N, C-alpha and C positions, 0 to 999 in steps of 0.2 A: 437823553441822547446817548448813543453808545458807539465808541469807535472800536473797530477791531483792528489791531496792529500786529504785523508779522515781525518786522525787524525795525522798519523806520518809525520814529515817533512822529506824532503830528506836530504842527506847528507850535512853537513855545509859548506864545501868547494866547492861545485858543481858550484855555480854561478860564482866564479872566474874563473875557468877553462872554462865555457861556453862562458864567456865575450871574453877570450883570443883567443878562436877558431871562434869567430864571430856568436856564437849562442844567441838567446834571449830566456830566460826561463821565464815562468810565473807559480806561484803555484796557484792552485784553491783549497782552502780548504773548503771542505764541511762539514756541520754540523755533529757532532758525531753520532746523532741519524738518519741519513740519511739512507733510504731504499735501497734495491738493485734497484728497479725501478728507484729511483731518481738518483742514480749513473749512471744507463745505459742510462738515458735521458740526463744527463750532457755529457756523452761520445758520444751520438749520435749527439748532438749539436755541439761539437768540431769536430766530423768527417766531418761535412759539412762546417766547416770554412776553406776556401782556404788559410787563413794565418797561419794554424797550419799544420806543416809538421810531427809532431810526438806527441804520448802520452805515457807517463810513469806513471803507477799506483803505489801509496803507499797506501796499504789498510791493515786492520787487516787481518790475516790469514783466519778468519771465512768468509770474504767476497770475496776471490778469487775463485769465483764460475764459472762455464762454461759460464753461461748467461752473466756476467760482462766481462769475458776475450774475449769472441767472439763478443761482442758489439763494440770493437775496430776495425776499418778498418784495414786489413792486412798491408796495406801501411804505416799506422801510428802506428804500433805495435812494439815500440822500445824495449819492454821486450820480444818479441818473444814468447809469451805465448798463442796466438790464435791457433785454430785447424788448420788454413790455414797455418800459419807459421811452425807449428810442422809437418804438412804433407809435406811441401817443404824441411824441414830439413831430414825426414825420406827417402824422395825420392832422396835426394842429388841433388837438382836443382840448382847447381852452386852457384850463389851470390843472389839467389832469396829469401833468408830467412835471419832472424837474430837469433842468438843463445841468449837464456836467459842469462842474466848477471851472475846469480849464476852458471849456468852450464858452461859458458865461463870461469869463474874464477877458477872452479875446474880443467878444462882442461889446463888452463895456468899453474897451479901447478904441474901437472903431466907430466913427461917427456916421457921416453921410457916405453911405456905400452904393447908392444908385448908380448903375452903369459902370462901376469900377471893376476891374479884374483882380481877383484873388487867387493866388497860386498856394496850394497846400503841398508841402514838401516832406515827404516821409511822415505823413499823418494818415493813418488807416483806421480801421475799426470803429468802435463807437464814437470816439472823438472825431474822427474824420467825417463820418455820416452826419453827426450833430452840427458840425461846422458848416458843412455844405448846405444843410437845410436851413440853417438860421441866416447864412449870408445870402442865399437865393432869395429867402423871404424878405430881406432888405434890399433886393434889387441888384446884388452883386453878380458878376460872372465868375464862376468858379472853375478851376482845373486842378488836377492833382498829379503828382509824379514823384519820383525818387532823385536824390542827389546823383545817381548814376544813370538816370533816364537818358536816352538819345534825345537831342534836340533841347537839352536843358537850357542852354544859353539864349535861345530864341523864346523860350517860355518866360525866363526870368525878365528879359528885356520888355515883355509885354504887360508884366504884372505890376499893379499899383501897390498891392500889398502881398507880402511874402509871409506865410505863417509856416515856421519850421518846427518840426517834431523831433529833430536830431542835430547835433552839431554840423556845421558846414565843413566838409573835408577841404584840405589845403589845395586840392586839385580845382576847386571852383573859385576863380578870382572874383573879388568884389566888383571889379569892372564890368562884369556880366549884368549887374543890376542897374537899371536906369536910375537916373538922379531923381531924388525925393521919394523913393520907394520906402514904404513903411515896412520895417521888419518887426515881426513878433515872434519871440522865442519861446516855444513850448517845451524845449528840451528838458529832460530830468537833469542834465548838467547844470541848468541854471540855478538849481537849489545849492550847488557848491560855490557859486558866484564866478565860474570861469566863463569868459565871454566866448561866444561861438561864432560871432559875425563882427566885422569892424566898421559897419555902417551904423545908421541910427537904430537902435534896439531897445526894445522894452521888454523886460523879463515880466512874466506873468504870475510868477510865484506867490507873491504877496497878495495880489488881487484874487488869484484863485483861492487862496486860503479864506479870504473874506467872503467869496461867492459860496464856498462850502458851509461857512457859518450861516450865510443867509438861507441856504438850502435847509440847513437843520432847523432853523427858525420856521421856515414855511412848512416843512414837513410836521414839526410839532403843532403849528396852527392848524394845519389840516387834520391832524390826529384829534386835536381839541374840538374842532368842527364835527368830526365824525362820532364823537361822544354824545352830541345833542340828537334829540329825537328827529329822524328822518321822515321825510314825507314817503309814504308808501308807493311803491311802484309795482302794484301787484298784477300779474297777468292771470286773469280768471280762466278756468277751463270750460270749454262749451260742452253743454249737454245735448244730446239728441234722444228725448225720452220716447221709448217704445209703447205700443199698446197691443195686446195686453202687457202689464208691467213684468219683466223677467224676475227671476229670483234675486235676492241681494247680492249673492256672491257673483252671478253673472253680470249684474250691473257694475259692480265694483271692478271686475276684470276687464270689462269693455272700456274702462276709463284708463288713461295713461297718466299717472300722477307725475307732478313736477319732482325733481331732485330736491331733497330736503335743504340742501345748501343753497339752492336757488330760491326756494320759498322764504328761508331765513334772510337772505339779503333782501328780498322784495319787502319785507316787513320791518327792516331797519336792525336786524340783529348783526352784531360784528362777528367776524370769522372766529374771534377767540371766545365768543360767548356760546357756541354750540359744540357739542360733542356727538358726532355722527354714528347712527347705528345703521348700517345697511344703507339703502338708497332712499328710504322714505320716512326715517324716523330719526330724531335727534334730541338729545338732552340739551336743555338750556340752563346755563350757570347763573347762580343767583347774584353774581357781580353786576348783572344788569340793573338790578334794583338800586345799586349805588350810583351807577352810571346816570340813570334817569330819575333820580330822587326828587329832582326839582320840577319834574314834568307833572302837570296836572293830570289827574285821572280821568278816563272816560266814563260813560254811564254804565250802570251796573244792573243787569236784568236777570231775574231768576225765573226759571221755568218750573212750575209745579202742576199738580194734577188734581182731579176728583179722586175719590176713593177708588183703588184699582179694582178691576174685575179681570176673569180670566180672558176677557175679549180684547184687552189691552187699550191703552190711551194714546200711547206714542209720543211721550215726553221728550226722548232723545232725538226722535225723528223732527219733532217741532223745533227742538234747539238748533239742530243742524240746518234745517230748512230756513229758519229765521236768519242765521248768519250769512247763508247763501243769498238770501233775498237782499239783506242789508249791503253786502259788499259787491256781489257779482252784478246785481241789478240796480241798486240804488247809490252805488259808489261810495258807500259809507264804511269806513274802516270798522271790522268787528272781529271778534274772537270767539269761539265756543270752548268751553272748558268743561270737560267731561270726566266722570270717574273711569277707573280702568276696571274692565268687567272681570269678576272672579271666574275661574275655570269650573267652579262647582255648578253653577247654573248653565255654562256654555255646554258642558257635556251632560248636564241633567235634564231640566224640563223647559228652562226658558230660552236658551239659545243665546247668541251674542247680544251685544249692547252698543252696536256701532251706528245706530239709527235703522233706516230701512228705505227701501225703494230707491228714489232719486234723491234722498236726503241722507247720506252717509257719510261716515269717516272712511278714508281709504289708505291703504289696502285693508279690507275689513278683516281678513284672516290674521294679519299681523296685529291689528288692534285687539282681536279676540283671544289670541293665544300668545302667551308670555309677554309680549310688547318688549320692553327693555329690562325685564327681570325684577321689577319693583316688589311684587308680591313674593317672589322667592326670596328676596332680601328680607322682607318682614318675616317670612316663615323662619329662616335661619336665625334672625335676631331673637324672635319670640322663643324658639326652642332651645337656644343657648341659655336664655335666662331660665327656662323651665329646668334645663339640666343642672344649672348652678343651684337651684333650690335643693333639689333631692340629694345632689352630691354634698353640699354643705350639712345637711341634716345628717347624712350617713357619717361623715367625718367627725362631726361634734360628738355623735353617739359613740364613737370607737376610739377617741383620742383624749388624752388629758390636755389640760390648758397649756402646759409647757410644750407637749408635742405639737399641738395646733399652732402655737406661736412661731415654733422654729420652723414650721413648714410655710406658715402665711408670711413670715418675714424672715426669710433665709439669709444665710451669710454667703455673700458672692464675692469672690476674691478677697477674703478675709475681711469684708466690711458687710454690716447689716444695715439695711435702710428701708424705711417706709416708702412705698409708691404715693403718688400725689393723691389717689383715691382713698388709700389708708389714712393719710394725714387729715383728709377731710372728714372721715368717720371719727377719728380722734377728737376733732374740734367739736362734731355733734355731741359726742360723749362728755364734753366739758374737760377733756384731757389736753391740756396745752403744752405737750411735749413732742419733740421731734427726733430725739435720740432713742432708739429702740432698747438701748441698755439701761434707760432711767425709769422704765415703768415699774410700778409696784406689781405684786402678785394680784391684787385686787383689780388693778388697772388692766393687766393682761387678761384676766378672766372676763372682764366687761368687753374688752376689744375683740377677743376671739369667739365669744359666744353670741350668736344670734338667738339662740333658744326658740327656733321657730316652731310654733304650735301646728303640727301636720293638719289637724281638723280645720284650721283656718286658711289653708292655701287656697287662693282664688286664681292663681295663675295656671292656665292649661297650656298643653301643647297644641299645635294647630297644623293643618294640612289644607291645601287648596283643592279639595275634592269632596263632593258630597258622599259621606260614608257614615251611614246610620249605625254601623257596629262599632263606631269609635265614640259613641255618645257616652258610654260608660266603660272603663277599663280598669285593670289591676296592674300596678307598676311594683317593680322591686322583687319579682318572684325568683330570680336567679339566686343561687347559694351565694355568690360572691357579694349580694347586697346585705348579707347577714341578718335576714329577718325583717328588714325595713319594707313591709309591704302596706301599700295604701290604695284606695280607690281613687281614680282620676278620670279625666275624659279629654277627648280632642275637640277643639272648636275649629270651624272652617277659618281659613287664614285671614280673610277680610274682617272677621269678628275681633282679631287681636286688638289689644289697646295700642299697639305700636302702629297699626293702620290708622287708628284715630289720631294718634300723636302726628303722624305724617301729614294727615289732612289739615290738622289745626295749627302746626307749627309756623312761625314767622321768620325763622333764620336757622342757620345751623347751631348757633349757640343756644337759641331757645329749644330747639329739638334735643340737645344733649341735656339740657337741664330738665326737661319733660321726662326724658328717658329715665334720668336718675331718680325722679320722683315716683316713679311706678311702684305702687303698693302690691306686694306678692302675698303677704299673709300677715298675721299678727304674731308677736312673740307670746311666751307664756304669761306674760303680764298685761297682754291685751294692747301692747303699743305696735304701731305699723313696723313692718320690715319692708324696706325698699331696694331697688336695684343698686342703689348707690351703696347700701350696707353689705350687699353681696359682692361689691367690687367689680361689677360687670358693665357699668354704664359706658366706659370708653370703648369697649369692645362692641357695645351695641351701636354706638355712633359710626364706628369703623364700618360696620355692616351695612349701615343706612346711608353712608356718605354719597352714594351715587343716587340712591332712591329719592333722595330729598329734591333732586332736580326734575322739573316738569318735563314731559315729552311732547315734542312738537310733531304734529301730523297735519293732514289737510283733508278737506271735505271733497266730494265729487267735483265741485266747481272751483276747486283749487284755493279755497279761503283757509286760513289757519285754524288749527285746533290745539289746545292743550289738553293732554290726557294725564291725569295724576291723582293717585289715591282712589280707594274704592270701598269705603266702609258702607255696609248695609244700613238701611234707614230704619228698619224694624228692630235691629238689636244694637245699632250704633247711630251715629248722627246723620249719615247718609248724604254726604256732600263731598265734592271733589276738594282740592286743596286750596288753602288760603294763598300760598305761594303762587300757583298758577293763575289765580284771580289777579293778584297784585301785579305781577309781571304783565299780564295781558292788558290791564287797566292803564299801564304806563305806555305800552306799544301802540295802542290804538289812538292815543292822543285825546285831547279834551272833548272833542265832537264824536268820537268813536263809541262803540258798545262792546261790552263784554257780556256774553250770555252764559249763565251756568245753570245747572239742573239739579233740583233736590229730589231724592228718592220717594217713591210712592206718592200718597196723596199729600195735599197741602197740610192736612192736620199732623202728618209725621214729618216728612223731610223738610217742609217749609218752616214749621214751627221750630225745628232744631236748627235750621240755617239762621233764622233771626235770633233766637235766644243763646245759641251755643257759638256758631260760626262768626256771626257778625260781633259778638262780645269779644272775641278772640282777636278778629282782624281789625276792628275799628272801622270797617267799611259800611257804608250806608247805601242800600239798594235803591235803584230809582223806579222800577216797575216789576210787577209779577205778572208773568203769563201763565194763565191757568188752563190746562189742556183738558178737553173733554171730547168724547164721541157719542153720536147719537145712540149707538147700540149699547155702550157702556151704561148711559143714562136709563135706557130701557130696562136694563137689569136691575139698576137702583129702584126703578118704579114698579117692579114686582114681576119682572120677565122671568121666563123658566130658566132653570139652571143650565150651564153649559158644561159639556164633556170633551175633553181634549181629543181631537181627531174626528168627533161626531159632526155631522152636518148641522148647521145652525137652524133653529126652529123659525118658523114663519114670522113669529113676533119680531125677529131681528132683521128679516129680509123684506118685509112688506111694511107699508106705512101704518103706524099707529100712534097717533098725536096724543092720545090719552096716556099711553105709557111713557112717551117722552116727557109729558108735562109732569107726570108723577115722579119721574125720576129726577127732574131738575131740582128737587128738593136738596139733593146731595150737592149739586153745583152751586145752588144759593148758599148752603151752608159754608162751602169751602171759600166763597167770595166773602162772607161775613168773617171768617177766620183771618183772611187776608187783611181785612179792614181794621182788625184789632191792632194791626201793626203800623197802620197809618200810611201805607203803600198803595199807589194806584194799580188796579189789575185790569189786565186785558185778557179776554177769554179767546182762546184758539180752539176752534172746533175742527177737529181732523175728520174730514169728509171721506165717506167710503161710497162706492158705486151704488150701494143699496139704499142709501139715504135720499129721501125725497126733498124737494125744495121746500115744501111746507114744514117739514120736520126740521130742517136747517134753520129756516126763519124763526120758527117757535123757540128753538134754544137760544139763538141770538137775542131775540126780544126779551125773553125772561131773564137773561144775564144782565142786559143793560138796566131793566127794571130793577134788578136786585143791587146795583150799585157798580157794576163793571164800568169802566170808562169806556170800553168798546168791546164788541164781540165780533170775531171774524172768522168766517169759514176758509179753511187752507185746503190746498191740494198739492203740497210739496212732496208728498209720497210718489205721486204719479207724474208730477211736472217739474219737480226740482225747485230751486229758489224762486222761479217765476211764479209758482203757485202760492208763495208766502209773501209776495210784495205788499199786499194790503195789510197784512199782520205786521210787517215791518214798518210801514207808515203809521199804523196805529200806535206801535210801540214807541216810535220816535216822538210822537205828538204827546203820549203819556208820560214820556221822560221829562218833558218840558213843564209838567205839572209840578206844582209846590208839594214837596214831600214832608210829611209830619211824622217820620219815622219814630217808633218807640217800641221798647221791649215790653214783653207781656208781664213781667214781674220783676220785682226787685230782689237781688240777690241777698239782701238783708233778712228776708222773710225765712222763717224756719224751714226745713226740708220738707216736712209734711205739708205745709202751706203751699209751697211752691208746686207741689205734686198736685194738690187740690185745684190750684188756679188752672192749671193745664187740663185737668180732668173736666172741670165744669165749664170753663170758657171756650176751650177748643173741642173737646169731645162731646160736650153736652151732657155729661153725667150729673146724676143728682148729688152724689158724693163720692168719697173713696173709702175703702175699707182695708186697714192695714193689718196684715197677719202678725202674729207675735214675733216671728223671725224678722219681719220687715221693721217692725217697731224697735226691736233690739238692735238692728243695724243702724237705724237712724240715730238712736241714742249714741252708739258707738262713735260713728262718723262725726256727730256733733261734738263729742267729748274730744275727739282727736283733732278738731279744728278744721273739718271739711265741710262745715254746715253752710258755707257761703258760695258753694259751687252751684253752677246751673244745673238743670235737670234734663236728663236724656231718656225719654221713656222707652222701654223696650216692650213693645206691644204689637199685636196682629196689625197688619196693614190692610186687611181685607174689610175691615169695618170701622166706623168711628167708636165703636164700642170694644169690648174685649171678646165678643163673640163673632167669629168670622162670618157666620151665616146671616147676620143682621145687616142688611143693606139699607140704602137710603139714609135716613137721619134718625137713629135710635134715640129715645128719650127716656128718662125716668130710671135709668140703670145706676147701679152702684158699682164702681170700678174697683175690682179686687187687686190689691198689691201683694203678691205672694211673698216678694223678697226685694231688698234693696242692696246694690252693690255699688262700688266706686272704682272709677277710672281716674286716679288722682294725677298721674302724668298727663292724660288726655285733658283733664280738668273739668270733669263732670261726675255726677251721681246718677247712676241708672237704675230705676225701680223696675222690677219685672211685674208685668200685668198678667195675671194668670200663669199659664204654662208656656215658656218661650224656649224654643230649642235654638242653640247656637251652632248646631251642626245639621244641615239639611240632608235628607236622604234622596237616594235615587228612585225614580217611579218605574213602574213596571217596564215601560219602553222609554229609555232614556234617549236623548238626542244623539248619544255616540252611535247608535245603530245607522245613522244617515251620514256620519262623518268618515272620510276616507281620504286616501293620499294616492295620487297617480304615480306609480314608480318611474315613469318615463319622463313626465313633465314636471314632477314634483309639486303639482298643483293640488291644493286642499279642496275636497268636495263636501257639500252637505252641510256647512255653516250657514246659519240664517240669523 
């Protein structure tokens, strides 16, 4: 508890009482000549301090202005003097208000007031209003006046109780009071002990002090209660689906989202736990995890899919439709956790990733464009590290040990000292010294020389744009770089290891540790060189300090969504962040659901979710929802190829049960993959208007026969959450099944064997084939101590095999491993299957042809 004091101290024995009840009181004494604005600024600062649970003001009477009193946040107003507190008192809002200590003291002294007349003399403002309300509630008749009011004598003679707010003037004789009148003195003069009335008088000073202490205790109890998980009070938004279904952006614009601070309050977030970005987005602070650490988690649901086709399966749409059904229609707390889309696909070929139809995150243009800048932060951090690598090589090539040492450990104001990250490097080198003047020449050389082997650099620069001409570049061609030229490349930003770190980290401390472990190259002795060695870890953490917080948004039906992290699933692990999942699992409560999505097919994103993400988080999934469509299954059954923009061939628009049955082999395989992990699977069949009832029934029948807990047709794209109610009910039932979750492989297995397990059990390969380069890297990583990390396969998502054109369930193939790389900070080894590009290119007609901005309304057009 914190008391702000201007001149007058609080009561002398307060601190003893506060310590006994476990409160910590701090006095802030402002200068006597402080202005109202200076006092207000101090109050506003304390309002935003999450460690302050209440504010009590002790100011001269002249400074008790509305401006100052209302500057105090209502929830921290222990004196009950703000307009909000007074309004709650007048309306009688249960325990939602605090009575001012003076008013409370007066009421404590008065017992049976029914039918008695109380005269308030020289009492106005908040105290006067509070007393009138409280007295009338106890049955008293109240009147108010001043000592100089006309007719004062008659008013005093009628009063059973007189409550005075200032000393009685000598011109008012005591004889004007009727015998037995109770006099209560609220005058500030009573603090000095000088009596102001000659009849029976009770000073309220000491009692008011006690009431203030009681208010402080009540306020702290209220704060403690607020830290507990709150029951959701969610106001869902109504949908009025149209037919035919309009474009995604038209649907998004037709809905009016709730203000994000309103949504945050509805789901139990505290005001100091969110950082608002505009009207519809907010960052959520990680402090929430500490507040709700004892709260049981809700149920954890993963949405995966069959092997993708150009026809699309709609995993994001299912994810959104499912949470809309759970919360808006079944009244079950639920949260969707999605990845942030890269601007590469948004402006390239895929478009946005906010869901679609009447199952979307809104506003969809804000979701798809920039969001809260996380990917830009990753880009900045990634490229700072890349710049540090080349700069260090240049400086080491052009300077002596002594010159390097003098620049790395400069003399500042006559003192030379190591930074904390430099001391950590010294310890890793086995040099246990802290005084820069005591290092030997040999120790100085070891300290300043990283001796990076340029041919082993694996860290690339990134940009969040599809740009094929950056797949191979040459750096260092300017004369100022003194001939240090090397070939390099750009990756797309979401392929950065820092993105994977963001998605897999569990705390700010863990993220900083992971950033420091990033291996960027080897030295000339074959030992790894890390971000810690380059001294850049702290700077990377600073650039990422806001990106680590999940972004809160909402669905079309007003249910909550976290958007956080966005690694691709074919070149990274393809899942949203652990932190978003963990926060959501606490917020939904034990009976709620958190629904998250894995990229591409179950063989890619889901396998990595289980073997990488779940290992890092320690979370155990309850259900897998496997998404399929009739027309995608037809393609897996041998249907004709599909070209972007071309009309669909009749095989996809007319009933063809044989083609559907043949294509269900891929669905069956993905169900079998899910069963390897011991988690119940529910098949969600995204229904299109061209699907026939017979085709839908056939898919559901085959899915159930193949081991799915249930298979449910869904129409959330056209109907919103109402179209996914049966899916939600199936998921709820499946979540109550006994789970026997297990990992696919032991981390103790050799790297090559872990790759082989994934290839054979998940992809259906006959065996793997390691190139000489891959085998060499495996040997190196094993020698460097990285052999016990999980595996993140970098493979085409368009087939279970390494050949994108092979649909269905290929068998008998040998999976070629062309190279093996390591993301040590993220915590996995990633083998490259065949040729994998980490920088997409733009197609002949990119999406940007259709994207535009209305200069009058500032509305974005053409996103989908």
